[in-house]
C-alpha positions as CSV (number, residue, x, y, z in Angstrom):
1,M,149.1,-222.1,57.6
2,K,149.9,-218.4,58.0
3,L,151.6,-217.3,60.8
4,E,148.6,-215.3,62.2
5,D,146.2,-218.1,62.0
6,A,148.8,-219.9,64.2
7,V,148.9,-217.4,66.8
8,I,145.4,-217.0,67.0
9,A,145.0,-221.0,67.2
10,R,147.8,-221.3,70.0
11,I,145.9,-218.1,71.8
12,E,142.8,-220.0,71.4
13,E,144.4,-223.5,72.7
14,L,146.1,-222.1,75.7
15,K,142.4,-220.2,76.7
16,G,141.2,-224.0,76.6
17,I,143.9,-224.8,78.5
18,H,143.8,-222.3,81.2
19,G,139.9,-222.3,81.4
20,Y,140.4,-218.4,80.4
21,T,137.7,-216.2,78.6
22,Q,138.5,-213.4,76.7
23,Y,138.0,-210.9,79.5
24,R,140.1,-213.1,81.8
25,L,142.9,-213.2,79.6
26,S,142.9,-209.5,79.5
27,E,142.9,-209.1,82.7
28,E,145.6,-211.4,83.2
29,S,147.8,-210.0,80.1
30,G,147.2,-206.1,80.6
31,V,146.4,-206.4,76.7
32,P,143.1,-204.6,76.0
33,Q,139.7,-206.9,75.2
34,T,139.6,-204.9,71.8
35,T,143.0,-205.5,70.8
36,L,142.9,-209.5,71.8
37,I,139.3,-209.2,69.6
38,S,141.1,-207.2,66.5
39,I,144.0,-210.2,66.6
40,K,141.3,-213.2,66.5
41,R,139.2,-211.6,63.6
42,K,142.1,-210.3,62.0
43,R,141.9,-207.2,62.0
44,S,145.6,-206.6,63.4
45,K,147.8,-208.3,60.6
46,D,151.0,-207.4,63.3
47,V,150.1,-208.3,66.8
48,G,153.5,-207.8,67.7
49,I,155.7,-209.5,69.9
50,S,154.9,-206.9,72.4
51,N,151.5,-208.4,72.5
52,I,152.7,-212.0,72.2
53,W,155.1,-211.3,75.3
54,K,152.0,-209.7,77.5
55,I,149.6,-212.6,76.0
56,S,152.3,-215.1,77.2
57,S,153.0,-213.7,80.8
58,G,148.8,-213.9,80.8
59,F,149.2,-217.4,80.6
60,G,152.4,-217.8,83.0
61,I,154.6,-219.2,80.2
62,T,157.1,-217.7,78.4
63,V,157.4,-216.5,74.5
64,I,159.3,-219.8,74.0
65,D,156.9,-221.7,75.5
66,F,154.1,-219.8,73.4
67,F,155.8,-220.8,70.4
68,S,156.6,-224.2,71.1
69,S,153.8,-226.1,69.4
70,P,152.8,-228.3,66.7
71,L,151.0,-225.3,65.5
72,F,154.2,-223.2,64.5
73,E,156.2,-226.2,62.9
74,N,155.8,-225.3,58.9
75,I,155.4,-221.5,59.7
76,E,159.3,-220.9,58.7
77,Q,159.0,-221.8,55.3
78,D,155.6,-219.6,54.7
79,I,158.0,-216.8,56.3
80,I,160.9,-217.2,54.0
81,K,158.3,-217.2,51.4
82,N,156.8,-214.2,52.0
83,I,160.2,-212.8,52.3
84,S,161.0,-213.5,48.8
85,E,158.0,-212.3,47.5
86,I,159.1,-209.0,49.0
87,K,162.7,-208.9,47.3
């Protein structure tokens, strides 16, 4: 799984856990709905740590809690592979 897919899956997972709609997440996090939709539809390839921080805060969790999920277990290898391809 790619990082962007894991981030999308984690947001959707947390929305389900907290019973949030897209609108509610936008209201709680301060991230515009258009940005959340762009992330979900993969129009925005770089979510950005500031948006992840805002989204995490909207759920009442830390960024560390956001990434503390099995969804991110194998992501490190994918990131290392992408970096090595750039070089």
